[in-house]
N, C-alpha and C positions, 0 to 999 in steps of 0.2 A: 505493499499500499505506499505511496506517494502522499506525503502531507503537503498540503499547498498553502501558500500564503494567502490568508485570507481577504488581502487588500487586494492582489492581482490575479489572484487563483491559479499563480505559477508557483513551483519551487523558486526561493532565492539562491544567490551563487553560495551562499555560506550555510545554505540547508541541506543537508543529504536526502537522498531519495531513499525511503524505506519500504522495505518488501517484505512481504510475509513469507514465513518459513514454506519450503517448497515451490517457491514461484519458479515458472518455467523461465521466466525472463532473466533471473540471477543465474540459472545453470547454464543459460546460452551465454552470458555474460563469461561467466567462469571459463567455457570451452574456448570462447575467442581468445581471453586473455591467456591461456595455458596453452594454446595452439600456438601463438605468435612468439611465447617463450621457447619453442623448439622447432620454429619453421624459419629461419631468417630470409628465406625467399619472401614469405609473405610480410614479414615484418617490413623488409625494403618495399614492397608493393605500398603496404598501408603507409608507412613512411612519405612515399615518393607523392601519392595521392593526397595525404592533408598539407604537404607543402606547397602542391599546385595548386590547393584551394585554398590555402592561406594568403597568397597573393590575390586573390580577387577581393571586390568589397560587395559584401552581404546586406542584405536590407534587415534580414532577421537573421539570429544566430539558427533558428530552425533551419533556414536555407542551406546553411552552410552542411549541418545535419545530414539534411535529405540529399546532398550532393555525394557524400561518402555511401550511400546506402548500397549503391550498386557495388563497388568493392568489398564492401563489409559482408553483402550477401556470396559474392563470388569466394571470398575465405571461409567464411561460415559453411558453406555447401563442401568445401574440402575439410574442414576441421572434422566435421559431422561424417563423412566417408573415413578419414584417415588417411589423406594422400596427399602426397608431397607434390607441388607443381614444377614442371621441368623435368622430372623423370620420368623414364620412358613406361607408358601406359599407368603413368600416376602411380607407382609402386605404392604396396602396402608400407605403413612404419614399420618400425622394429617395435618388437613387444613391449618394451620400456614406451615408447611413445605414445602406445595404445591403451596405456592406463589412465592418461588423461580423462 
């Protein structure tokens, strides 16, 4: 559950998101984080995307977030399938990496 600011209806910068235990979105965030920890190819892709988007001017922060969704979806698809980009036939990760 996300606590919203009563004035604006949005979280403020200093107010962390709150989620319920077992929230699927929290599991997805953890998978994304853990995947980036073990796949330098996707770290580079994500960093490059964010750097390119940071050079643009956005009317709303959400526009920037929306612009990242394509690359996030691409990375998440690999994380969920446990495949590494750039390897022949997207070879399966090692047993240790599958534990994420």
